[in-house]
N, C-alpha and C positions, 0 to 999 in steps of 0.2 A: 247600549253602544252598538254602532253599526258593525255587522259581520259580513265580510266578503268571502266568497268561495269560488273555486273554479266551476265553470258551467256544468261539468260532469258530476259534481259533488252529489246532487240529489239522486243520482242513479244508483248509489250504493245501498245495499242491504246485506246483512250477514247471511251467508249460505249455511251456517250452522253445521248440521251433521254431514253435509256434502263436502265440507272443507277437508282437504287432504293434509293440511299443515295447520292444525288448530292452534290459535293463540292461547289456548288453555293448556298447552303442553310446552315445557321447556323454559318457562318464564317464572321468575319470582313475582308474585302478584301481591303488592302491598295493599293494605286495607286502612283507610282513613278512620279516625276516631268516631266520626258521626255514623259511618256505616257499621263499624264494629258494635256500637251501642245498639243499632237497629238489629243486627244479627243476634245480639245477646238477648233481646226481648222477644224474638220470634218464637212462636209456639208457647207463649206464656213463660218464657225463660226456661224452657225445658232443657236447653243445652244441646239440642240436636244439631244445630248449625255450628256451635262453638266447638263441638267434637272434631270438626274438620278444619279448625283454625289453630295456628300456633304463633308464638312470639319469637321472631328471629331477626337478627341484625337491626335491632332497635325498633321494629315495627311488627304489627300483626300481619300475618300472611296466611293464605290458604295452604293447607298441607298438600304435598304432592307425593306420588308413589315413586318407585325406583326408576320408572321411565319418564318422570317429570310431569305426569298427568295430574291436573288439579283434582282434588278429592271430590269435587262436584261434577266432574266431567264423566258422564255415564258411557256405557259401551256403545251407544248409538251416536256418540259425538255431540250429545246435547247437554246443556247445563241443568242439573237438577234444581238449582236455586230458582232459575226462571220457570221451570216446569211446575215447581211446587208453590212458588210465591209471586211469580210475575216479574217482568223486566224491571219494574220500579224498585225492586229490592237490591239491585246490583250496586256495588260500590263504583265510584266514578271511573276508575281505571278500566274496569270491565265494560261499563256502559259506553265509554268513549272510544275505545280502540276500534279501528286503526286511525282515528282522527288525530290531527296535530293542530296546534294554534301558534300564531305569531302575533305578539301584542304590540300595537302602536299606540301613540298618545291619545288618539281619538277614534280608533277603530281596531278591530281584530280580524285577522285572516285565519281561515280554517281550511284544512285539506285532508286528503286521504293518504295514508302511508303505504308505500310499496311493499312493506313486509307482509301485508295481507293479500292472499292470492286473488280474492274477489275484487279488492281495490285495484290491484296491479292490472288485472284484466281490463277494467274500465279505463284506467289511465293509458295503458299501452295501445288500446284499440280506438282511442279517441281520434276522430277524423276532422274535428272542428278546430279553428284557431284557438289558441289559449286565451280565455276571456274570464275575467272576474266579475261575478254578479253578486248583488246584495241578497242576503237571506232576510226573511221577515224580521224586522227589528224596530227600533225607535226612530229611525230616519234621521238620526243626528248628523249634522254637517261634519264632513271630514276636514280637519285642520292639521297640516303637516308641520313638523319642526324642520329646521334646515337640514339636519342629518337625515331625517326620514325622506325629505324631498330628493336629496342626493342619492340615497340608497335606491329609491324606487325608479329614479331616472336611469341609473346604471343597470338595474335589474331589467327594465324594459328594453334597454339596449341589447343586453345579452340574450334575452328571449327573442328579440328581433333577428339577431344573428342566427339563432338556431332555427327559426322559422323560414329562413331564406332558402327555399327549395330549389333555387337556380344553381346552388352549389352542392356538391356531395356532402353527406353528413360528416365525413372525415374532415373536410375543409372547414365546416361550420364549427366543429369542436376545436380545431386548431385556432380558429378566429377568437375563441374564448380566451385562450392563452395570449394571443396577440393583444387583446384588450387589457390584459394584465401586464403587458410589456414583458412577457415571459416566452421562452422558447420551448415548445412542447417536446422537441427532440432531446431535451435534457433528461427526460424521463425514460428509464429502462424498465420494461415490464418485468423482467426477471428480478431486478432490484426492488421494484414496487411489490412484487409477490413476497419476497423475503420480509420486507417491512410489514406488510399486512399480516403475514403469518406470525409475526412477533406480538401483535395486538391481542387484546382480550377476545376470546372466541366463545360463541354460544352454541353453534351448530357444527357438528363434525363435517357436514356436507360442504360447508364453506371452505374449510381447509382442503378437502378433497378436490373441490373445483379448482382452487388456485394451483394446487400441486399438479393436477391433471393437465392444466393448460400452460404451465411453465415450460419454456423452451419451444413451444409450438409457434410457428410463424403465423402472421396475420393473413386473413383472406379479405378480398374486397367485399364491401357490404352491398348486397343486391337491393333492388328497389323495394322489395316487399318487407325488408327489415329496416329501411331508412326511417319510416314514419314512427314505428314503435320506439326506435332509438331516440328520435327527435323528442317524442313525448316523455321518455324517461329523463332526458337531459333537461327539458323545460321544467319538469317536476322538481329536479334537484335545485335548479336556480330559484324557482318559486319558494321552495321550502327553506333553503339555507342562506340565501342572501340576507334575510333579517338578522342572522347571527352577528352581522357587522354592528348592529345597535348594541348588542350585549357585550361584544368584545372590544368595541370602539376601534375597529380596524376594518375598513372596507376592503382592502387588498386581500387580507387573509380569507375573507368570506368569498371573494371572487375566485381565488385560487382553489379553495375547497370545492366550489361548484365545478370549476374547470376540471379538477382532478377526478371528481365523481363521474363526469361525462366521459373523460378519457378512459377511466376504468371500465365503464359500461361498454364503450366501443371495443376495447381490447378483449374483454371477456367474450363478447358476442362474436367478434371476427375470428378469434382463436378457436372458439367452440365450433364455429362453422368450418374452419380448416381441418380440425381433428375429426369431426363427426359427419361432415359432408352436407349437413342441413341444420337449420335452427327452426324448430316448430314454435307455434305460439305458446305452447306449454313450456318449452325450453326457455323462451324469453321471460315468461312469468317466473319461472324458477330462478333464473339468474338475477332478475330484479328483486325478487323476494329475499334471496340470500344476501345480496349486497346491502339491501336496506336494513334487514334484521341485524346484520353483524356490525355495520358502521353507524347507521343513523340512530340506533337506540342505545348507544353508549356515548355519553358526553365526553368521556375520557378519550375514546377512539377518535371522535371528531376533532377534538382539540389537538391531539397528537398529529393527526393528518395536517391540520392547519399549520402547526409548527414545522412539520417536515417540509411542506411546500414553501414556506418562507425561507427555510434553510437552503433549499435547492435553488430558488429563483431570486433571492435578494442578493 
């Protein structure tokens, strides 16, 4: 099946021990049965690997310490499984992160998730127009269903609005709400903050960021922050518009994307007002926290979609 990816996708590689926010810390890492069987047989079935695996919440998982570090993550921030047995031994969830996929009837889209700091750096610093390119595959013809055709048409329209650099980024994000026939002024950041703080949280820093910026007024976005914000918003539209196919509701997916863009703008502008500047590292941190807290919880995403429908319908 044909696989399409953003043009920046091939630039990604894991920075391993240089990563300051390892994906091997703070996550429950499930192990599929095929991988578990492979781990069971490693070293002639000696049990060296199984000693660091337990069964929890209905699935096998890697054990973690009191700080949430995977049992195979060594003091240098490297994976002992890879060091001892090679990358091929990894279970799919470890081998695939931070990639995500959206499945269509005749092709698949793949991308990099903002929760990874290395991926976020590539996405935010991209200077080229957003373009999808085919990865090496079988060259199968793409055939769209009616729903897929409508979805991709709307997504292209939203991305076009975001790429229109003749307008300030604030106006472009407002245009996303206009496309939903929704008034962006109906959103209050303080109320949004309270709502987000009520959702499932994985990282204390996310709650601290929201609380820190609550009640802070917005600053105008300078030119040097406009492009990374644009790239962040395009990423959200690319990644989440296909949810319309799963949920059977195009508007809720549009509102989700508009909300995530609104939230990105609010966080960056209020951070700028409070701290006087927003460095590239600050941008990556904001993007990483937002992504990790909201995008990797289906429950949170669906609660946001329902909230947007309640506000705007």
